[in-house]
C-alpha positions in Angstrom: 0.0 0.0 0.0 1.3 3.5 -0.9 2.8 5.4 2.0 1.2 8.7 2.9 2.4 11.5 5.2 -0.4 13.7 6.5 0.8 17.2 7.4 -1.2 19.6 9.6 0.0 23.2 9.2 -1.2 26.6 10.3 -0.2 29.7 12.1 0.6 30.0 15.8 -2.4 29.9 18.1 -4.8 28.5 15.5 -5.4 25.2 17.4 -3.1 22.6 15.8 -2.2 20.7 18.9 -5.6 19.5 20.0 -6.9 18.9 16.5 -3.7 16.9 15.6 -4.3 14.8 18.8 -7.8 14.0 17.6 -6.6 13.0 14.2 -3.8 10.9 15.6 -6.2 9.0 17.9 -8.5 8.4 14.9 -5.7 7.0 12.8 -3.9 5.3 15.7 -0.6 6.9 14.7 2.1 8.9 16.6 2.7 12.6 15.9 5.9 14.0 14.4 6.3 17.5 15.8 7.6 20.1 13.3 8.0 23.1 15.6 11.6 24.2 15.7 11.5 25.4 19.3 9.4 22.7 20.9 12.3 20.3 20.5 14.1 22.1 23.4 13.3 20.5 26.7 14.1 23.5 29.0 11.4 25.8 27.5 8.0 24.0 27.2 5.9 26.9 28.5 7.4 29.6 26.2 7.1 27.3 23.1 3.6 26.0 24.0 4.9 22.4 23.7 2.5 19.5 24.1 1.9 18.8 27.8 2.8 15.6 29.5 -0.8 14.7 29.5 -1.1 15.3 25.8 2.0 13.2 25.2 0.4 10.4 27.2 -2.6 10.4 24.9 -0.4 10.1 21.8 3.3 9.4 21.3 5.2 12.4 20.0 8.5 12.6 18.3 10.8 15.7 18.4 9.3 17.2 21.6 11.8 18.1 24.3 14.5 15.8 22.7 17.2 18.4 22.6 18.8 20.9 24.9 18.9 24.6 24.2 22.7 24.2 24.1 22.4 21.9 21.0 22.8 23.1 17.5 19.9 22.0 15.4 18.8 22.9 11.9 16.1 22.3 9.2 18.5 20.0 7.3 19.2 18.0 10.4 15.4 17.7 11.0 14.9 16.5 7.4 17.5 13.8 7.9 16.1 12.7 11.3 12.5 12.6 10.1 13.3 10.8 6.9 15.2 8.2 9.0 12.3 7.8 11.4 9.8 7.4 8.5 11.9 5.0 6.5 13.1 2.8 9.4 10.2 2.8 11.7 6.9 4.5 11.0 6.4 3.4 7.5 7.4 -0.1 8.5 4.7 -0.2 11.2 2.1 1.5 9.0 1.4 3.1 5.6 0.3 6.3 7.4 2.4 9.0 9.2 1.3 12.3 10.8 3.3 15.5 11.1 2.1 18.8 12.6 3.7 22.2 13.3 4.2 25.8 12.3 7.9 26.0 11.4 7.8 26.6 7.7 11.3 25.6 6.8 11.1 22.3 8.8 7.9 21.3 7.1 9.3 22.1 3.6 12.5 20.3 4.4 10.6 17.0 5.0 8.0 17.5 2.2 10.3 18.9 -0.5 13.9 18.5 0.7 16.4 21.1 1.6 19.7 22.1 0.1 22.6 20.0 1.4 24.4 22.8 3.2 27.3 21.7 5.4 26.9 21.7 9.2 29.1 24.4 10.7 31.9 23.1 12.9 32.3 24.5 16.5 35.5 26.4 15.7 34.0 28.4 12.9 30.8 29.0 14.8 32.8 30.3 17.8 34.9 32.5 15.6 32.0 34.1 13.8 30.1 34.7 17.1 33.2 36.5 18.5 33.5 38.6 15.3 29.8 39.6 15.5 30.2 40.7 19.1 33.5 42.5 18.5 33.0 44.0 15.0 29.3 44.3 14.7 26.8 43.3 12.0 27.5 46.1 9.6 31.1 44.9 9.2 30.0 41.4 8.5 27.5 42.6 6.0 30.3 44.3 4.1 32.4 41.1 4.2 29.5 39.0 2.9 29.0 41.5 0.0 32.7 40.9 -1.0 32.7 37.1 -0.6 29.2 36.3 -1.9 27.6 39.3 -3.6 24.9 37.1 -5.1 23.6 36.0 -1.7 24.2 39.5 -0.2 21.8 40.9 -2.8 18.9 38.7 -1.5 19.7 38.0 2.2 17.8 39.8 5.0 20.7 42.0 6.0 19.1 42.9 9.4 18.9 39.2 10.3 22.3 38.6 11.9 21.8 34.9 12.0 21.5 34.6 8.2 24.4 37.0 7.5 26.6 35.1 10.0 25.6 31.7 8.7 26.4 32.6 5.1 29.8 33.8 6.2 30.4 30.6 8.2 29.8 28.6 5.1 32.2 30.8 3.1 35.0 30.5 5.7 34.5 26.8 6.5 34.2 25.5 2.9 36.0 28.1 0.8 32.9 28.3 -1.4 30.1 30.8 -1.5 26.8 30.1 0.3 25.1 30.6 -3.1 26.9 27.6 -4.5 25.1 25.3 -2.1 21.7 26.7 -2.8 20.1 24.7 -5.6 16.4 24.8 -4.5 15.9 21.5 -6.2 12.8 19.6 -5.0 13.6 16.1 -3.9 11.4 13.1 -4.7 9.9 11.3 -1.8 8.8 7.7 -1.5 5.5 8.8 -0.1 2.5 11.0 -0.9 2.0 14.2 1.1 -1.5 15.2 2.2 -1.4 18.8 3.5 -4.2 20.2 5.7 -4.1 23.9 6.7 -6.0 25.3 9.7 -7.3 28.8 9.5 -9.5 31.2 11.5 -10.8 34.8 11.0 -8.2 37.3 11.8 -10.0 38.7 14.8 -10.6 35.3 16.3 -7.0 34.2 15.7 -5.5 37.4 17.2 -7.8 37.0 20.3 -6.5 33.4 20.8 -2.9 34.6 20.4 -3.4 37.3 23.0 -5.1 34.9 25.4 -2.4 32.3 24.9 0.3 34.7 26.0 -1.6 35.5 29.2 -1.9 31.7 29.8 1.8 31.3 29.4 2.4 34.0 32.0 0.0 32.2 34.4 1.9 28.9 33.7 5.2 30.4 34.7 6.9 32.0 31.6 8.8 34.5 33.6 10.2 31.7 35.9 11.1 29.6 32.9 12.9 32.6 31.3 14.8 33.1 34.6 15.9 29.5 34.6 17.7 30.0 31.2 18.6 33.6 31.6 22.3 33.0 31.8 22.1 31.4 28.3 20.0 34.1 26.8 22.4 34.7 23.9 21.9 31.2 22.5 20.1 31.0 19.1 17.5 28.6 20.6 16.3 31.4 22.9 16.2 34.1 20.2 12.5 33.7 19.8 9.2 35.5 20.5 8.4 35.2 24.2 11.9 34.9 25.5 13.4 38.0 23.9 10.6 40.2 25.4 10.7 38.5 28.8 14.5 38.9 29.0 14.0 42.7 28.4 11.7 42.7 31.4 14.2 40.8 33.5 16.8 43.4 32.5 14.5 46.1 33.8 14.0 47.6 30.4 10.3 47.2 30.3 7.4 46.6 32.7 5.6 43.3 32.8 2.6 44.8 31.0 4.9 46.2 28.3 6.5 42.8 27.9 3.2 41.0 27.6 2.0 43.6 25.0 5.2 43.1 23.0 4.9 39.3 23.1 1.4 39.5 21.9 2.3 42.0 19.1 5.3 40.0 17.9 3.4 36.8 18.0 0.8 38.3 15.7 3.5 39.5 13.4 5.0 36.0 13.3 1.5 34.6 12.6 1.2 36.9 9.6 4.6 35.7 8.3 3.5 32.1 8.6 0.2 32.8 6.8 2.1 34.5 3.9 4.4 31.5 3.6 1.6 28.9 3.6 -0.5 30.8 1.1 2.3 30.2 -1.5 1.5 26.4 -1.3 -1.5 25.6 -3.4 -1.4 21.9 -2.3 -2.8 22.8 1.1 -6.5 22.2 1.7 -7.8 24.7 4.3 -10.3 24.1 7.1 -11.5 25.8 10.3 -10.1 23.7 13.2 -13.6 23.3 14.7 -14.7 21.3 11.6 -13.1 18.1 12.9 -15.6 15.7 11.2 -15.1 17.4 7.9 -11.3 17.2 8.3 -11.3 13.5 9.3 -13.7 12.7 6.4 -11.3 14.4 4.0 -8.3 12.5 5.3 -10.2 9.2 5.1 -11.1 9.9 1.5 -7.6 10.8 0.6 -6.2 7.7 2.2 -8.5 5.6 0.2 -7.5 7.1 -3.1 
């Protein structure tokens, strides 16, 4: 029987977690998590990771399986998920289920990702020191000289992308552009994509409420527990950046909450723009569970 990967996508706060649990229980299949921050075990509150009770309902992969100190990337996720599918899940069943909102992680599994080398520790440490000592503008100028083609299209204000491109240049002696082929890989399975959507007012209200819930659950205490590692890339994310500013005394708690809500809504819009480019996604309101399950069952019987 042909293998099929069901992928549940949607913006932050739309309601992917509970709906995916319902689908997993219906299909009797585990869940592959494709949220790039929920893999870190130290920060379950700030990343809205599935709770222990939810993980008891259905087995999850890639939840809390890494430390914030670990380097992890979309290409590593692609390799890990493909290994899981090939050597376990598609041996046990012809169906697998993946859910999340990290666009690059999802695309990496469904379409493949360029085989860009993993940066060694020496190069990463060197470039981190250079960023701190010389500043982003100096590194932008250097990238323009070493890889003008990538410099022309990279988000120059995003220091992670500028630094990563330079890391590749220094470690390999080749341009970052030379590794970017954007060639779609063939997969030994069909992909069924389901997108979850809500009206903007409804979605924004849910995002605002979720931030308040995180605060009640202990987001500040969680941020305090990792405060000494605040410069790690794994903590450079909405929720922690704003909470660190509060802990630094730069904002009030109300200002921090407002900024988390605002930046979460901005990230939501970014996700929606990315997903709208994909015409293979079939969209549903999360409350239409019966309609979604019927659609899945019909697709599985094709």
